[in-house]
N, C-alpha and C positions, 0 to 999 in steps of 0.2 A: 727332546724326550730320547733315551736311548733307543738303539737299534738293538734288535736281538744278536744280530752280531757283535755288537759291543759288548752285550751282557754276557755272550758266550766266552769273549775274549777274557773277562774277567773274573768268571765263575772256575770251580774247583773243580777236579775229574770226579766222576761216579765212584772211583774207588776211593780218593781221599773222603768223600761225602760219608761213604758207607763205613771206614774206619773211626768216622769222628761221631758217628751216631750215639745217642744219649738212651733213645727210646727205641723197643723193636730192634733193637742192633744183633741180638742173639737170635731172634726170630729171622730176622731177614737174612742173615749169614747161612742160617739153617737152610733156608730155600735155595739160596746161592750155590752151598755146597752141593744140593739135592738134584738141580736142574741140571738137564743137558739139552743143547739145542740139538733139536733133529738133524740127522746126518744126511748128506747131500741134497740140501735144500737150496734152490734157486734162489731166495731171498738173501741168503748168506753171501752166496757169490756177486749177485748184482752189488749188494750193500760193498763187498770187496772191490770191486770195479768202479763205483761212482765214488765212494770216500765220501759220503756225505756228513757233517757234523751233527750232533743232536744236543740240544739243549734240553734240560730237565730243570721245570719248577717243581719244587717239591719241599716236605717238610719231615723230619723224622719221628713226629708223632703221629701221621698218617698211616692206618692201617693197609689203604690200598698202595700208599707209596712203599711199604714193607714188604709186600708180595711183588709187586709189578717193576721195581729198580733193580733186583737182582737179576730178573729176567731180561730186563734190558742190557745187564752188565756181560750177561753170558753171550747176549748178541753181538754187542760191542767188542768182546774178546774174540769170540770166532770171526768176526768180520774186520779186526783189526781197525775201529773206530775211535775217533775223538769224541767222547760223550762228557759233557761237562755240567754240573748242577747248579741253579741258581735259588737259593730260599726265598719262599713265597711271602713270605712275612718282611723280609730286609726292606724290600722295594716294591711295593704295590703296582707299581705303574707296568711291569711286566707282564704280572698275572692279569692285569685290569684289561689288557690287551686280547687274552687269550679266557675270556668267561666261559663257563659252562653254563649254560641255560642261566644265563646271569649270576651265577656263584662262582667263586673264586676256588675252584674243586681241583683237587692235585690226587696224583701226578699229571703233569701236562709234559708230554714229550714232543718237542719243536723238531722237525727235518729240515736242516738249512743248507742250500745247495752251496757251490762254490763262493757266490757275492754274498753269504749268509742271508740270503732271504729265505723266510719259512715257505717250503713247498708241500708240507703236510704236518697234521698236528694229530695225535693222538691222546688219549685220555679223559677222564681217569680211570676208567674200568674198561674193561672187555665188554661189548655191549650185550653178550649173554649174561653177563655178570651182573652188569647194572640191571637188567631187567629182574632178574632174582632179586637183587636187593630192594628193587623198589615196591616190587609183589610182597616181599617178607617185611617191610616197613608198612605196609598197608595195616599190618597186624596190631602193630604199636597203638594203644590209646593214644588220645588227644595231649597233645604239650600240656594242656591244664590240668589233665586227669593226675591225682596224685601218686599213681603208681607209674608214672611216664619213667620217671627217671632212672627208677630201678628196672623197669623191663629193658630199656634202651641200651642200659650197660649190659643186660643180660643178652640183647641180641648183637651188641658189639663183641662181646667175647667169644660169643658162637661163630660169628665171623672170621675172628682173627684165629680159632681153631682150625675151622674148614680151611683159611688162606695158608696156615702153616703145616697141614697133613694131608692136602689133597693135590698131587701131582696132577691130575688131570685139568686142576683149574690154572695151574702154571702154563700146561700145553695152549689152553682155552687164550689166556693173556698172549703168549707168543704168537698164536694164529692170527690173533686180533690185530696186532702191532703190525704183523706181516701184511694181511689183508689191506689195513690202511696205508703203509707207506708203499707198498709194490707200486700200485699205478703211477705215483708221484716220481719214483724211482725209472721207471721205464721211459717216462717223458724226456726226461733230462738227458744231455746230450754227453 
């Protein structure tokens, strides 16, 4: 089985991934164009100093990836990091090593040290956004209910609208990535 470092070495840049997107491309670039990394942030400075690599596990049909990946790209640009992207469905061995509650949820961001070891993992959503989504999902009818598909589509559409129009959500994602990665960065030499 390949290591995360091998996946990273074979992966495409996050920039190339976004350029090749077929679904959600316009929305993803809309977020990318509007989101700015907070100024004078210790997080960016420590990233610049430590220069970790980040391996992204994603797919362009994913709404969470649509919102989160452009934010990570802005972080990477501010800190001059090498961020690479592996497609989840091309080789499920990678995602199967990084399941979320037993599922292949994406995106997943793996922070790699100099040796290519995973020192931190983030995803698929910021914690507060995850809580909100789970709470709102409770309002959906059972999957067997004839109205489930229609209500599920409406719920996803509503989420996509929020993801693309609410800058406070983008800052929430940024802060959650920061909170997750900082302790690992502070431990490394």
